[in-house]
C-alpha positions as CSV (number, residue, x, y, z in Angstrom):
1,M,0.0,0.0,0.0
2,L,1.2,3.4,-0.9
3,R,-0.1,6.4,1.0
4,L,-0.1,9.9,-0.5
5,R,-1.8,13.1,0.2
6,V,-2.9,15.8,-2.2
7,A,-4.1,19.4,-1.5
8,A,-6.8,19.3,-4.2
9,V,-10.4,19.4,-3.1
10,P,-12.5,16.3,-3.9
11,D,-14.7,18.3,-6.3
12,K,-15.4,17.2,-9.9
13,G,-12.5,14.8,-10.0
14,K,-9.8,17.4,-9.0
15,A,-8.4,15.2,-6.2
16,N,-8.3,12.1,-8.6
17,A,-6.5,14.2,-11.2
18,A,-4.0,15.4,-8.6
19,V,-3.3,11.8,-7.5
20,V,-2.7,10.7,-11.1
21,S,-0.4,13.7,-11.7
22,L,1.6,13.1,-8.5
23,L,2.0,9.4,-9.3
24,A,3.0,10.1,-12.9
25,K,5.7,12.5,-11.9
26,A,7.0,10.3,-9.1
27,L,7.1,7.2,-11.2
28,D,8.2,8.9,-14.4
29,V,5.3,7.6,-16.5
30,P,2.8,9.5,-18.6
31,K,-0.5,10.5,-16.9
32,S,-2.3,8.3,-19.5
33,A,-0.6,5.3,-18.0
34,I,-2.4,5.7,-14.7
35,A,-6.1,5.1,-14.1
36,V,-8.2,5.2,-10.9
37,T,-9.9,1.8,-11.1
38,S,-11.9,2.0,-7.9
39,G,-12.6,4.5,-5.2
40,E,-13.2,7.5,-7.4
41,T,-15.4,9.1,-4.8
42,A,-13.7,7.6,-1.7
43,R,-10.6,8.5,0.2
44,L,-9.1,5.1,-0.5
45,K,-8.3,4.5,-4.2
46,T,-7.0,1.7,-6.3
47,V,-5.0,2.6,-9.3
48,R,-3.7,0.7,-12.4
49,I,-0.3,1.8,-13.7
50,A,0.7,0.6,-17.2
51,G,4.4,0.1,-17.9
52,D,7.4,-2.2,-17.4
53,P,6.7,-4.0,-14.1
54,G,10.4,-4.1,-13.1
55,A,10.8,-0.4,-13.6
56,L,7.6,0.4,-11.7
57,V,8.6,-1.8,-8.8
58,A,12.0,-0.1,-8.6
59,A,10.5,3.4,-8.8
60,L,8.0,2.5,-6.1
61,A,10.8,1.1,-3.9
62,K,12.5,4.5,-4.1
63,L,9.4,6.2,-2.8
64,G,9.1,4.4,0.4
């Protein structure tokens, strides 16, 4: 589980967009490679990240 916090308000998808933007920047992947798959209106979200699994695991390991 990865915990993150964004300052965007949960209004009209702004918080979801901020989560996608933050993850894209941290993992060095395009925003289009990240999708919120569940929890769009909840505090807890599940995301799908497309890309090379090895590179993603290494990038996630650097985060925490």
